[in-house]
C-alpha positions as CSV (number, residue, x, y, z in Angstrom):
1,M,-1.2,-28.6,-0.4
2,G,2.6,-30.1,0.9
3,L,4.4,-28.1,3.8
4,L,6.3,-25.1,2.2
5,S,9.7,-24.1,4.1
6,R,10.8,-21.1,4.8
7,R,13.5,-21.1,2.6
8,S,11.5,-22.0,-0.3
9,F,8.8,-19.8,0.2
10,M,11.6,-17.1,0.0
11,K,13.3,-18.5,-3.6
12,T,9.8,-19.1,-5.3
13,L,7.4,-16.3,-4.2
14,G,10.3,-13.3,-3.2
15,W,13.7,-13.5,-4.5
16,S,12.1,-14.7,-7.9
17,A,9.9,-11.7,-8.1
18,A,13.4,-9.6,-7.1
19,A,14.9,-10.2,-10.5
20,A,12.2,-9.1,-12.4
21,W,11.2,-5.4,-10.3
22,A,15.2,-4.9,-10.3
23,R,15.9,-2.2,-12.2
24,P,19.2,0.0,-13.6
25,G,19.5,3.7,-12.7
26,L,16.4,5.6,-13.0
27,S,16.2,8.9,-14.6
28,G,14.1,11.4,-11.9
29,S,11.5,11.9,-14.2
30,T,8.0,10.9,-13.1
31,A,6.9,9.1,-15.9
32,A,8.6,6.0,-17.8
33,T,7.3,7.0,-21.0
34,D,4.7,10.1,-22.2
35,K,2.0,7.8,-21.4
36,R,-0.3,8.9,-18.4
37,L,0.7,7.3,-14.6
38,N,-1.8,4.5,-13.9
39,V,-2.5,4.0,-10.0
40,L,-2.4,0.7,-8.2
41,M,-3.6,1.2,-5.0
42,I,-3.4,-1.6,-2.6
43,P,-4.8,-0.7,1.3
44,V,-4.5,-3.6,4.1
45,D,-6.8,-4.4,6.6
46,D,-5.3,-3.7,10.3
47,L,-1.6,-4.0,9.1
48,R,1.0,-2.8,11.5
49,P,4.6,-1.8,10.5
50,E,5.7,-5.3,11.4
51,L,7.4,-6.4,7.5
52,G,10.9,-7.1,6.3
53,C,11.6,-3.2,4.9
54,Y,10.7,-2.1,8.3
55,G,13.4,-4.1,9.8
56,H,11.4,-6.9,11.6
57,S,13.5,-9.9,9.8
58,Q,10.8,-12.6,11.4
59,V,8.0,-11.6,9.1
60,L,8.1,-12.9,5.5
61,S,6.9,-10.5,3.4
62,P,9.5,-10.8,0.4
63,H,6.9,-8.9,-2.2
64,I,6.2,-6.1,0.1
65,D,9.5,-5.5,0.9
66,Q,10.8,-5.7,-3.0
67,L,8.3,-3.1,-3.5
68,A,10.1,-1.0,-1.1
69,A,13.3,-2.2,-2.4
70,T,12.5,-0.3,-6.0
71,G,10.0,2.7,-4.2
72,T,10.3,5.0,-1.4
73,T,9.2,3.7,2.4
74,F,7.9,6.2,4.8
75,R,8.7,4.9,8.3
76,R,6.6,7.6,10.2
77,A,3.4,7.5,8.8
78,Y,0.6,7.6,10.1
79,T,-3.5,7.1,10.4
80,M,-5.9,10.0,11.7
81,V,-7.6,8.0,13.5
82,A,-7.0,4.7,14.7
83,T,-10.1,2.6,13.6
84,C,-11.1,1.5,9.8
85,S,-13.8,3.7,8.2
86,P,-12.6,6.9,9.6
87,S,-9.4,5.8,8.8
88,R,-9.8,5.2,5.0
89,T,-12.5,8.2,5.2
90,C,-9.5,10.5,5.9
91,L,-7.5,9.2,3.1
92,M,-9.8,8.7,0.6
93,T,-11.2,12.5,1.0
94,G,-7.9,14.3,1.9
95,C,-9.8,15.7,5.0
96,R,-9.4,15.6,8.7
97,P,-11.4,14.0,11.0
98,D,-13.4,17.0,12.4
99,T,-13.9,17.8,8.8
100,T,-15.3,14.7,8.2
101,Q,-17.1,14.2,11.1
102,V,-16.4,10.4,10.7
103,Y,-15.6,8.8,13.8
104,D,-17.2,5.5,13.9
105,L,-18.5,2.4,12.1
106,V,-21.9,3.6,10.7
107,T,-21.6,7.2,9.6
108,H,-21.0,7.6,6.0
109,F,-18.5,10.6,4.9
110,R,-21.5,12.2,2.5
111,K,-24.1,13.1,5.4
112,H,-21.8,16.1,6.3
113,L,-19.6,16.3,3.1
114,P,-22.2,15.4,0.5
115,D,-20.5,17.2,-2.5
116,V,-16.8,16.2,-1.6
117,V,-14.5,14.7,-4.5
118,T,-12.8,11.8,-3.3
119,L,-9.4,10.6,-4.3
120,P,-10.8,7.7,-7.1
121,Q,-13.4,10.2,-7.9
122,H,-10.6,12.9,-8.8
123,F,-8.8,10.6,-11.1
124,M,-12.5,9.4,-13.0
125,K,-13.2,13.5,-13.6
126,H,-9.8,13.4,-15.4
127,G,-10.1,10.6,-17.6
128,Y,-9.1,7.2,-15.7
129,E,-11.1,4.3,-15.4
130,T,-11.6,3.7,-11.7
131,V,-12.1,0.0,-10.7
132,G,-12.5,-1.1,-6.9
133,M,-12.5,-4.5,-5.1
134,G,-12.6,-5.7,-1.7
135,K,-12.2,-3.6,1.8
136,V,-11.2,0.4,0.1
137,Y,-14.3,1.9,2.1
138,H,-15.6,0.1,5.3
139,G,-17.8,-3.0,4.8
140,S,-21.0,-1.2,3.8
141,L,-20.1,2.3,3.7
142,N,-18.7,1.8,-0.1
143,D,-18.8,4.8,-2.1
144,L,-20.8,4.4,-5.6
145,P,-19.8,7.6,-7.0
146,S,-15.6,7.1,-6.6
147,W,-16.1,4.6,-9.4
148,S,-16.5,4.1,-12.8
149,R,-16.8,0.4,-11.9
150,W,-17.3,-1.9,-8.4
151,V,-16.4,-5.4,-8.4
152,E,-18.3,-7.3,-6.0
153,V,-15.7,-10.6,-5.4
154,E,-17.5,-14.2,-4.5
155,S,-16.3,-16.2,-2.1
156,G,-17.4,-18.6,0.5
157,P,-18.1,-18.2,3.8
158,A,-14.9,-17.0,6.5
159,W,-14.9,-20.0,8.4
160,L,-13.8,-22.9,6.7
161,D,-13.2,-25.5,9.2
162,P,-16.2,-27.9,9.8
163,K,-15.8,-27.9,13.6
164,T,-15.7,-23.8,13.5
165,Q,-18.8,-24.1,11.6
166,Q,-20.7,-26.9,14.0
167,W,-19.8,-24.2,16.9
168,Q,-21.7,-21.3,14.6
169,A,-24.4,-23.6,14.1
170,R,-25.0,-24.0,17.7
171,L,-23.9,-20.2,18.5
172,R,-26.8,-19.6,16.5
173,Q,-29.6,-21.2,17.7
174,E,-28.7,-19.9,21.0
175,A,-28.7,-16.4,19.8
176,D,-32.2,-17.0,18.6
177,E,-33.3,-18.6,21.6
178,K,-32.1,-15.2,23.3
179,G,-33.6,-13.1,20.7
180,L,-30.4,-11.2,19.8
181,K,-30.7,-9.2,16.4
182,G,-28.1,-7.3,14.2
183,A,-24.7,-6.9,15.4
184,E,-25.4,-8.2,18.6
185,R,-26.1,-11.5,16.9
186,D,-23.6,-11.4,14.6
187,R,-20.8,-10.4,17.3
188,H,-22.2,-13.5,19.3
189,T,-22.0,-15.8,16.3
190,R,-18.7,-15.4,15.0
191,G,-16.1,-17.9,15.0
192,T,-12.7,-18.5,16.0
193,A,-10.3,-16.2,16.4
194,T,-8.0,-18.1,14.1
195,E,-8.0,-20.7,11.4
196,C,-5.2,-22.9,9.7
197,L,-6.5,-25.4,7.1
198,D,-4.5,-27.0,4.2
199,V,-6.9,-25.0,1.5
200,P,-5.5,-23.2,-1.6
201,D,-4.9,-19.5,-1.7
202,N,-8.6,-18.6,-3.3
203,A,-10.3,-20.2,-0.5
204,Y,-10.9,-17.3,0.9
205,F,-11.4,-13.9,0.2
206,D,-8.6,-12.5,-0.1
207,G,-6.9,-15.3,-3.0
208,A,-10.4,-15.2,-4.9
209,M,-10.3,-11.3,-5.1
210,T,-6.5,-11.7,-6.0
211,D,-7.5,-13.9,-9.2
212,V,-10.1,-11.1,-10.2
213,A,-7.6,-8.4,-9.5
214,V,-5.1,-10.2,-12.0
215,E,-7.6,-10.4,-14.5
216,E,-8.3,-6.5,-14.2
217,L,-5.2,-5.9,-14.9
218,K,-4.9,-7.8,-17.9
219,R,-7.7,-6.0,-19.3
220,F,-6.7,-2.3,-18.6
221,A,-3.6,-3.7,-20.5
222,Q,-4.8,-4.8,-23.8
223,S,-7.2,-1.6,-23.5
224,G,-4.8,1.2,-22.9
225,Q,-7.1,2.8,-20.9
226,P,-5.7,4.9,-17.6
227,F,-7.0,3.7,-14.5
228,F,-6.9,3.6,-11.0
229,L,-7.0,0.5,-9.5
230,A,-8.1,0.0,-5.8
231,V,-7.8,-4.1,-4.7
232,G,-8.5,-3.5,-0.8
233,Y,-7.5,-6.7,1.5
234,K,-9.3,-8.1,4.1
235,K,-6.5,-9.6,6.3
236,P,-4.6,-9.6,8.8
237,H,-7.9,-8.0,10.0
238,L,-9.3,-10.7,12.7
239,P,-10.7,-13.2,12.6
240,F,-6.6,-14.3,11.4
241,I,-6.8,-16.8,8.8
242,A,-4.9,-17.8,6.2
243,P,-3.9,-21.5,4.5
244,K,-1.7,-23.9,6.4
245,R,1.4,-22.9,3.8
246,Y,1.8,-19.3,5.4
247,W,1.4,-20.9,8.9
248,D,4.3,-23.3,8.0
249,L,6.7,-20.7,7.3
250,Y,7.0,-19.9,11.0
251,R,7.9,-22.2,14.2
252,R,5.5,-21.4,17.0
253,E,7.9,-21.6,19.6
254,D,10.3,-18.7,18.2
255,I,7.5,-16.0,18.7
256,R,8.1,-13.7,20.3
257,T,5.5,-12.0,22.8
258,A,4.8,-8.0,23.9
259,P,7.8,-7.1,26.1
260,N,5.3,-4.9,27.6
261,P,1.8,-6.6,28.2
262,F,0.5,-4.0,30.6
263,H,-1.1,-0.9,30.4
264,P,1.2,2.3,30.5
265,K,1.9,3.5,34.1
266,N,-0.3,6.6,34.7
267,M,-2.2,6.1,32.1
268,P,-5.9,7.8,32.5
269,P,-8.5,5.2,32.7
270,G,-10.1,4.0,29.8
271,A,-7.5,5.0,27.1
272,V,-6.6,1.5,26.3
273,D,-9.3,-0.9,26.0
274,A,-9.9,-3.4,28.6
275,F,-8.7,-7.3,28.0
276,P,-9.7,-8.9,25.8
277,G,-10.5,-6.1,23.2
278,E,-11.9,-6.6,20.0
279,M,-11.0,-10.5,20.4
280,G,-13.6,-11.3,22.8
281,A,-16.1,-11.3,19.9
282,Y,-14.4,-14.4,18.6
283,C,-16.0,-17.6,20.3
284,D,-12.8,-19.1,21.2
285,A,-11.1,-16.1,22.5
286,R,-14.6,-15.0,24.6
287,E,-14.5,-18.5,26.1
288,L,-10.9,-18.3,26.7
289,A,-10.9,-14.8,28.3
290,A,-13.9,-15.7,30.8
291,Q,-11.6,-18.6,31.8
292,Q,-8.7,-15.9,32.2
293,K,-11.3,-13.4,34.3
294,A,-12.4,-16.1,36.8
295,A,-8.9,-16.7,37.6
296,G,-8.1,-13.1,38.0
297,R,-5.9,-12.5,34.8
298,Q,-5.9,-9.9,32.3
299,D,-4.6,-10.9,29.4
300,W,-4.1,-14.6,27.1
301,P,-2.5,-17.0,28.6
302,A,1.4,-17.7,26.8
303,D,0.8,-19.9,24.5
304,Y,-2.1,-18.8,23.1
305,A,-0.8,-15.4,22.7
306,Q,2.1,-17.2,20.8
307,Q,-1.1,-18.6,18.6
308,V,-2.8,-15.4,17.9
309,I,0.7,-13.8,16.8
310,H,1.6,-16.8,14.9
311,A,-1.7,-16.0,13.0
312,Y,-1.4,-12.7,12.2
313,Y,2.3,-13.4,10.7
314,A,0.7,-15.9,8.6
315,C,-2.0,-13.5,7.5
316,I,0.8,-11.3,6.5
317,S,2.5,-13.6,4.5
318,Y,-0.5,-14.6,2.4
319,I,-1.3,-11.2,1.9
320,D,2.3,-10.7,0.7
321,A,1.9,-13.3,-1.6
322,Q,-1.2,-12.1,-3.4
323,I,0.8,-8.9,-3.4
324,G,3.1,-10.5,-5.3
325,R,0.5,-11.8,-8.1
326,L,-0.3,-8.4,-8.5
327,L,3.2,-7.0,-8.8
328,S,4.4,-9.7,-11.2
329,T,1.3,-8.8,-13.5
330,L,2.2,-5.4,-13.8
331,E,5.7,-6.4,-15.0
332,Q,4.7,-9.3,-17.7
333,T,2.0,-6.9,-19.1
334,G,4.3,-3.9,-19.2
335,L,2.3,-2.1,-16.8
336,A,4.9,-1.8,-14.4
337,A,6.7,1.0,-16.4
338,H,3.8,3.5,-15.8
339,T,1.9,2.7,-13.0
340,A,2.5,4.0,-9.5
341,V,1.9,1.5,-6.9
342,V,0.9,2.7,-3.4
343,L,0.4,0.4,-0.5
344,W,-1.2,0.9,2.8
345,G,-2.2,-0.3,6.1
346,D,-5.2,1.7,7.4
347,H,-3.9,1.6,10.8
348,G,-1.7,-0.2,13.1
349,W,-2.7,-3.1,15.9
350,H,-1.5,-3.8,19.2
351,L,-0.5,-7.6,19.8
352,G,-0.7,-7.5,23.3
353,E,1.6,-4.3,23.4
354,N,0.7,-1.6,26.1
355,G,-1.4,-4.9,27.6
356,T,-4.5,-4.4,24.7
357,W,-5.3,-6.6,21.4
358,G,-7.0,-4.5,18.5
359,K,-6.1,-0.9,17.4
360,H,-8.8,2.3,19.2
361,T,-5.9,3.5,21.1
362,N,-4.0,6.9,20.4
363,L,-0.8,4.9,20.9
364,E,2.2,4.2,18.5
365,W,1.0,0.7,17.7
366,A,-2.3,1.8,16.5
367,T,-1.4,4.7,14.6
368,R,1.0,4.5,12.8
369,S,0.9,2.0,9.9
370,P,3.0,0.7,6.6
371,L,3.0,3.2,3.9
372,I,5.2,2.7,0.9
373,L,5.1,4.3,-2.7
374,R,6.8,3.4,-6.1
375,V,6.8,6.1,-8.8
376,P,8.0,4.7,-11.9
377,D,11.5,6.3,-13.1
378,Q,11.6,7.9,-9.5
379,L,15.0,9.2,-8.6
380,A,15.8,8.0,-5.4
381,T,14.7,3.9,-5.0
382,G,15.1,1.5,-1.9
383,A,15.2,4.7,-0.1
384,V,13.6,5.1,3.4
385,A,11.9,8.5,4.3
386,S,12.1,9.3,8.0
387,G,9.7,12.3,7.9
388,L,6.8,12.4,9.9
389,V,3.5,11.9,7.1
390,E,-0.2,11.3,7.6
391,F,-2.3,9.7,5.5
392,V,-4.3,12.6,4.3
393,D,-1.1,13.1,2.4
394,V,-1.9,10.2,0.0
395,Y,-4.5,12.3,-2.1
396,P,-2.5,15.3,-2.8
397,T,0.7,13.0,-3.6
398,L,-1.1,10.4,-6.4
399,A,-2.9,13.7,-8.0
400,T,0.7,15.3,-8.2
401,I,2.7,12.3,-9.1
402,C,0.1,11.7,-12.2
403,G,0.1,15.3,-13.1
404,L,-3.1,16.3,-11.7
405,P,-4.2,19.7,-9.7
406,I,-4.6,19.3,-6.0
407,P,-8.2,19.9,-5.3
408,A,-8.6,22.7,-2.3
409,H,-10.3,20.8,-0.1
410,C,-7.1,18.8,0.5
411,E,-5.8,19.1,3.8
412,G,-2.6,17.0,3.6
413,A,0.8,17.5,1.7
414,S,2.2,16.0,-1.4
415,L,4.8,13.6,-0.4
416,L,6.8,14.0,-3.7
417,P,9.3,16.3,-2.4
418,L,10.2,13.5,0.0
419,I,10.5,10.7,-2.7
420,Q,12.5,12.9,-4.4
421,Q,15.1,13.7,-1.5
422,P,13.8,11.1,1.3
423,S,16.4,13.0,3.9
424,R,14.9,16.6,3.7
425,R,13.2,18.3,6.6
426,W,9.3,17.5,6.8
427,K,6.3,18.0,9.1
428,S,7.2,18.9,12.7
429,A,4.6,16.6,13.8
430,A,1.2,14.5,13.2
431,F,-1.9,14.6,14.3
432,S,-4.5,11.6,15.1
433,Q,-7.4,11.5,17.5
434,F,-10.2,8.9,18.8
435,R,-13.1,8.9,21.1
436,K,-13.3,7.3,24.3
437,N,-14.8,7.7,27.5
438,I,-12.0,8.8,30.1
439,D,-12.7,7.5,33.7
440,G,-16.7,7.6,32.7
441,V,-16.4,11.2,30.9
442,P,-17.3,11.4,27.0
443,C,-13.7,12.8,25.8
444,M,-12.1,13.3,22.2
445,G,-8.7,12.3,22.6
446,Y,-5.9,14.4,20.3
447,T,-3.0,13.2,20.0
448,M,0.4,14.5,18.2
449,R,3.7,12.7,17.3
450,T,6.7,15.2,17.0
451,D,10.0,13.9,16.5
452,Q,10.9,13.1,20.2
453,F,7.3,13.4,21.8
454,R,3.7,11.5,21.9
455,Y,1.5,14.2,23.7
456,T,-2.1,13.8,24.1
457,E,-5.0,15.6,25.4
458,W,-8.3,14.1,26.3
459,R,-10.9,16.9,25.7
460,R,-14.6,16.6,26.9
461,R,-17.0,15.9,23.9
462,N,-19.3,18.4,25.2
463,D,-17.0,21.1,26.0
464,P,-13.8,20.7,24.4
465,A,-12.0,24.3,25.8
466,Q,-12.4,21.6,29.0
467,V,-8.9,18.9,29.2
468,V,-10.0,15.9,31.2
469,A,-6.4,14.3,31.0
470,R,-3.2,14.3,29.3
471,E,-0.2,11.9,28.1
472,L,3.4,12.4,27.8
473,Y,5.4,9.7,25.9
474,D,9.2,10.0,25.8
475,H,10.3,8.3,22.6
476,R,14.1,9.4,23.4
477,R,14.1,7.2,26.3
478,N,11.7,4.5,25.7
479,R,9.6,4.1,22.6
480,D,7.3,1.2,24.1
481,E,5.3,4.2,25.6
482,N,5.6,2.7,28.8
483,E,5.0,5.5,31.3
484,N,2.9,8.6,31.2
485,L,5.1,11.8,32.0
486,A,2.4,14.1,31.5
487,G,1.7,14.8,35.6
488,Q,5.5,14.9,36.8
489,A,6.4,18.2,37.5
490,I,9.6,18.1,36.5
491,H,8.2,18.2,32.7
492,A,5.5,20.6,33.2
493,R,7.2,23.0,30.7
494,L,7.2,20.2,28.3
495,V,3.6,19.8,28.4
496,E,2.7,24.0,28.3
497,E,4.8,23.7,24.9
498,L,3.5,20.8,23.5
499,A,-0.1,21.6,24.3
500,A,0.8,25.0,22.6
501,Q,1.7,23.1,19.5
502,L,-1.2,20.8,19.4
503,K,-3.6,23.9,20.0
504,A,-1.8,25.4,16.6
505,G,-2.9,22.2,14.5
506,W,-1.6,20.8,11.7
507,Q,-1.4,23.8,9.5
508,A,1.0,24.8,11.4
509,A,2.9,21.9,11.4
510,R,3.0,21.8,7.2
511,P,6.5,21.3,5.6
512,G,8.3,24.8,4.3
């Protein structure tokens, strides 16, 4: 496959699609015809809001940007938990973490909510065919009652580079000699953190899945059956692997590394994962991290940090191209006129910011993620809603715009008023949480993002009334959250006020 320049990419993948997606003035109704609205839901794993439509021009995401230009971009959307399964569980059930009691990657929500009606299940009960593929729920925690049909996508191994495969073979032999089993063996035998090979898009899972999803959309166009189709992309989750053509869109020397590669000043010990974080599970990163630690360093060398960020950007552009195929198919089949499209990242990701590489924090780069929604014939297109919204809002929003009732168990609010009037006042706060050991004490960290501040309380898990540590970040003065101000006497009154607001919880923060 030949090299594809940035200019060619924008022309062939981006702006050709823009012409198809551009629409004249919209009427303001929530459906282009009397036909029931379909739903195309596109979850993207570990996608931070570093996209063109979020003001980051270095990242090439023309198809996602064009979706935003014809829909609504929620600039400040927050996940409930900055890790895969709990985040997805909250969005798909419409319930918050302390209701689902899912805080890890092994607990299924039906253990505690056996009869909850999930988002796709709600649509199924109202006559929709619900079809899912890829990563919608987390890994082995899929929920078959949610789907009329679940599609298993066949694809090759995660790593295609022969050198990496040989390395993995040695690691498997080593794991057998050490008697490693299960998750420990899986972690020890993973390949490299990045890969760049000149292969077609469908050589990797996400491209192969898009081939299948396109055929599903064509089938729906023929059948006329109302549908809820979820196409869950695995990248840009680690390992950061994308075909070479997407790496070639970026120049390594132009990649900027994090301006704050250090833990926040006065941060409670344990609130941010120590180096190398999630990346330590990959063979090349594990070896390099050992070398860095031996030399007394707690971060990657600058050139490797650039390589990792370069790979992450390539993955975004790779997934953007796949999303472009889905959107183009909607247009070509006539489905676009009566299909709502929602794109979301399950949480953000630190690329060295705050001294960590991964999610698993209660900070802005981990809890904030993209949320874009396009409704046929919506009144305001290309609008940016700056109100605070939460991923538990997606369930009631999709139900509302498709004319379905909102189940009583939902703990979010429909965003339809924001879609209709993006500048209106909205929630006073967004809430997230994460379990960690703070200075050796098992805690649940409850964090609240207001318009100006982020306030966090780390409470003992076995005694939630006891606050072990607090964090306060002032976004008016430092959006990078570089210094915890909670312990400063000058902010004592503010901490008291925010603590009362956190205690009042999400019920008190709902839009009026």
